[in-house]
Each structure stands twice: as C-alpha cells, then as structure tokens.
C-alpha positions in Angstrom: -8.0 -3.0 18.4 -8.8 0.6 17.7 -10.5 1.9 14.6 -7.4 4.1 14.0 -5.4 1.0 13.4 -7.6 -0.2 10.5 -6.2 0.5 7.0 -7.4 -0.4 3.5 -5.0 -2.1 1.2 -5.2 0.0 -2.0 -4.7 -3.0 -4.2 -8.4 -3.7 -3.5 -9.1 -0.3 -5.2 -6.5 -0.6 -8.0 -9.0 -0.1 -10.8 -9.9 3.3 -9.2 -6.3 4.4 -8.6 -4.8 4.5 -12.1 -4.2 8.3 -12.4 -3.5 11.0 -9.9 -7.0 12.4 -10.4 -8.6 9.0 -9.8 -6.3 8.6 -6.7 -7.5 11.9 -5.3 -11.2 11.1 -5.7 -10.7 7.5 -4.4 -8.7 8.6 -1.3 -11.3 11.2 -0.5 -13.9 8.4 -0.6 -11.8 6.1 1.5 -11.5 8.8 4.2 -15.2 9.5 4.0 -15.9 5.8 4.8 -13.8 6.3 8.0 -10.5 4.8 7.2 -7.6 6.8 8.6 -4.8 4.7 7.0 -3.9 2.9 3.8 -1.4 0.4 2.6 0.0 1.5 -0.8 0.0 -1.2 -3.5 -1.4 -1.5 -7.0 -1.6 2.2 -7.7 -0.8 3.8 -11.0 2.3 5.9 -11.7 2.9 8.8 -9.3 5.9 10.3 -7.6 6.1 9.5 -3.9 6.0 13.2 -2.9 2.8 13.7 -4.9 1.2 10.6 -3.4 2.2 11.8 0.1 0.5 15.1 -0.6 -2.7 13.3 -1.6 -2.6 11.3 1.6 -2.0 14.3 3.7 -4.7 16.3 2.0 -7.2 13.5 3.0 -5.9 12.9 6.5 -4.6 9.5 5.7 -1.5 7.7 7.0 0.6 5.3 4.9 1.0 2.4 7.3 2.9 0.2 4.9 3.5 -0.6 1.2 4.1 -3.6 -1.1 7.1 -3.3 -3.3 8.7 -5.3 -6.1 11.1 -7.9 -4.7 13.9 -6.8 -7.1 13.7 -3.2 -5.8 13.7 -4.4 -2.2 16.8 -6.6 -2.7 18.7 -4.6 -5.3 17.8 -0.9 -4.8 17.2 -0.8 -1.1 18.5 2.7 -0.5 16.2 4.2 -3.1 13.3 2.3 -1.6 14.1 3.6 1.9 14.0 7.2 0.4 10.6 6.4 -1.1 9.2 5.0 2.2 10.5 7.9 4.2 8.8 10.3 1.8 5.5 8.4 2.2 6.0 8.2 6.0 5.7 4.4 5.8 7.1 2.5 8.8 7.2 -0.8 6.9 7.0 -2.6 3.5 6.5 -6.1 2.4 7.6 -8.6 -0.2 4.3 -9.3 -1.8 5.2 -12.3 -4.0 8.2 -14.5 -4.5 8.9 -16.2 -7.8 9.9 -19.8 -7.8 13.5 -19.0 -8.7 13.8 -17.6 -5.2 12.1 -20.4 -3.4 14.2 -23.5 -4.0 17.8 -24.7 -3.8 20.6 -22.2 -4.2 18.0 -19.6 -5.3 16.5 -19.8 -1.8 19.9 -19.5 -0.2 20.7 -16.4 -2.3 17.3 -14.9 -1.5 17.7 -15.4 2.2 21.2 -13.7 2.1 19.9 -10.7 0.1 16.7 -10.4 2.1 18.8 -10.4 5.3 21.0 -7.6 3.9 18.0 -5.5 2.9 16.3 -6.2 6.3 19.4 -4.8 8.1 19.5 -1.7 5.9 15.9 -1.0 6.5 16.1 -1.7 10.2 18.9 0.9 10.5 16.5 3.4 8.8 13.7 2.5 11.2 11.7 0.5 8.7 10.3 -3.0 9.0 10.7 -5.5 6.1 7.9 -8.1 6.1 7.0 -11.1 4.0 3.5 -11.5 2.7 2.3 -15.1 2.2 0.0 -16.7 -0.3 -0.8 -20.4 -0.3 2.3 -22.0 -1.9 4.3 -21.3 1.3 2.3 -24.1 3.0 4.0 -26.7 0.8 6.2 -29.0 2.8 9.9 -29.3 2.1 11.6 -32.3 3.8 8.7 -32.5 6.2 8.7 -28.8 7.1 6.4 -26.0 5.9 8.2 -23.7 3.5 7.0 -20.7 5.5 8.5 -22.2 8.7 11.8 -22.5 6.9 11.7 -18.9 5.7 11.1 -17.5 9.1 13.7 -19.7 10.7 16.4 -18.7 8.0 15.7 -15.0 8.0 14.8 -12.1 10.3 12.0 -11.0 8.0 8.9 -9.8 9.9 5.6 -11.4 9.0 2.6 -10.0 7.2 0.1 -12.9 7.6 -2.7 -13.0 5.1 -5.6 -14.7 6.7 -7.3 -15.8 3.5 -4.2 -17.4 2.0 -3.3 -19.2 5.2 -6.8 -20.8 5.1 -6.4 -21.7 1.4 -3.0 -23.2 2.1 -4.5 -25.5 4.7 -3.3 -23.6 7.8 -5.3 -22.1 10.7 -5.4 -18.3 10.5 -5.9 -17.9 14.2 -3.0 -20.1 15.1 -0.7 -18.4 12.6 -1.7 -14.9 13.8 -1.1 -15.9 17.4 2.2 -17.4 16.6 3.6 -14.5 14.5 1.8 -11.6 16.2 4.9 -10.4 18.1 6.8 -10.4 14.8 4.0 -8.9 12.7 3.6 -5.1 12.3 0.8 -5.5 9.8 -1.8 -8.3 9.3 -3.9 -8.7 6.2 -7.5 -9.1 7.1 -9.0 -11.0 4.2 -12.1 -13.1 4.5 -12.9 -16.3 2.7 -16.4 -17.2 1.4 -17.6 -20.1 -0.6 -19.9 -19.5 -3.6 -21.8 -22.3 -5.3 -20.8 -20.7 -8.6 -17.1 -20.2 -8.4 -16.0 -21.9 -5.2 -13.8 -20.2 -2.6 -13.1 -16.5 -3.0 -12.3 -13.4 -1.0 -15.1 -11.5 0.5 -15.9 -8.6 2.8 -14.8 -9.0 6.4 -17.7 -10.6 8.3 -19.3 -11.9 5.1 -17.2 -15.0 4.9 -16.3 -17.9 7.1 -13.1 -16.9 9.0 -13.3 -16.3 12.7 -12.2 -12.7 12.8 -13.1 -12.2 16.5 -10.5 -14.9 17.4 -8.1 -13.6 14.7 -8.3 -10.0 16.1 -7.7 -11.3 19.7 -4.6 -13.2 18.7 -3.2 -10.1 16.8 -4.0 -7.7 19.6 -2.4 -10.0 22.3 0.8 -10.0 20.3 1.0 -6.3 19.6 0.1 -6.1 15.9 0.0 -2.4 15.0 -2.0 -2.3 11.7 -5.0 -4.3 10.4 -5.0 -3.9 6.6 -8.3 -4.8 4.9 -7.8 -6.4 1.5 -10.1 -8.1 -1.0 -8.4 -9.5 -4.1 -11.6 -9.5 -6.1 -14.9 -7.8 -5.3 -18.4 -9.0 -6.4 -19.7 -5.5 -5.4 -18.2 -2.1 -6.4 -14.8 -2.0 -4.5 -15.6 1.1 -2.5 -18.8 -0.6 -1.3 -16.9 -3.7 -0.4 -14.3 -1.8 1.7 -17.1 0.1 3.5 -18.8 -3.2 4.4 -15.5 -4.5 5.8 -14.9 -1.2 7.7 -18.4 -1.1 9.2 -18.1 -4.7 10.4 -14.7 -4.2 12.0 -15.8 -1.0 13.7 -19.0 -2.5 15.1 -17.8 -5.9 15.9 -14.0 -5.9 16.6 -13.0 -2.5 17.8 -13.0 -1.3 21.3 
C-alpha cells in the first residue's frame, strides 16, 4: 500500500468539525499530519460545494463518504449530485436499523439497495455496506453478513474492529472481500483493564495489521480509511499516531 491511499475517517474528528471554521482548521491539521485523503462522515452542516473548496484548499481528496440510509435509498439522485460535487468515488451505508434486517423488511431493503446500487454504478460511484458486529449473528445457520452479500451487489467496506468484536477474523474477511471492497476501515482493538475492549490507534492495539494490509493489497483495495470511534488522547494526536505507524510499518 502507498501512503497516498491512506485516509482519515472524519467521524474520528467529529468534535472538531462542527462549523465551517472548525472544519477549515481541522482539515489543515489533517493535511499537516500527512494525510492526503479523507472519508467524509460526522461533520457539521455545510454545503457540498463549500466542503469541496475546503478540501481542495488543503490538498485533500474525498475518497468516500457515509450517508444516511434513507437518503441512499430514497433520494439517490440528489446524493449522486452531492458525491460528484465532492469528487467522491464511493459512499457507504454506515448503519442499518433492525427494521431493515429481518423478514420482509430485509427483502424490501435488498430490493431498494439494489436499485440504488445500479443508479450509482451508472454514475460511476460505488455503493458499499459498512459492518458493525450485529451482522455476525447467524440466521438459519448462516451469518447475516454472508446473506447480505449473497442477496445484493453491494460492495463491502469491512471494519476490522467490528469484525473482531463480532467474532470474525479480520484478516480472513479482508482477504475474502478485498476484490469487492473499494475502501477498508482500519480500526484497531485494544483491551483496557478499566473499560474492556475499545478502539485504539493503529498499531497500539491487538489486530494484525501487517496481515490485514497484505490481504487488502492482494485484492486491490483502493483506500485505507483510519477510524477510531472514541479516542483516549486528543483526536488529532490519535490520528497522527495511526498515520505514523502505517507510514513506517505498512507502506512501501
């Protein structure tokens, strides 16, 4: 992997991205760390054109976004316009409510997601699904996540932390989905005596990111998005620790 392929998921920096002025300062700091790309999620209100200008001003590429599932399914054309303004080649469904996961609700979701996927594909945009842990529940002996990928054409955005929490193997899932995965979420898992398992900076936790990176590279993953749901350090310090580890240990 190349350092140019490493992005920061802005959800990690959400508390520093509430206003356009905060966004400008934070994006400048992100670029100073060395990141050349971001995944847009969790930012405060801002018009796509204004956000694109902030990204351009700081030499940052939007590699992807996370969007509300209702907008993805029901306002797809408007979302395509937004993504084209940002220059984003993909977006992901970040969370799926239970009403979409079971029975007829799941069937309706698969049909709607398929229609949105085809619209986005025609526009040159990938539609991905971002997992948490609940997708590793078994339904009639099969993992829910297996069923989803069998029933839809959705691309994958494997989240390494949540795979581990769900009882899966992040290396195996990345190897399996890499050819169907434009973006992977690099998220480490550490165990703290006080608080138990939690996200941590890449290289500070217990996941095997050397093996994860090899599996992703072999399958052609384009972007490696660093995310930390909660930070025990100041968030900008955390994303710098992750960036430095990736640059020194995983990049060629």
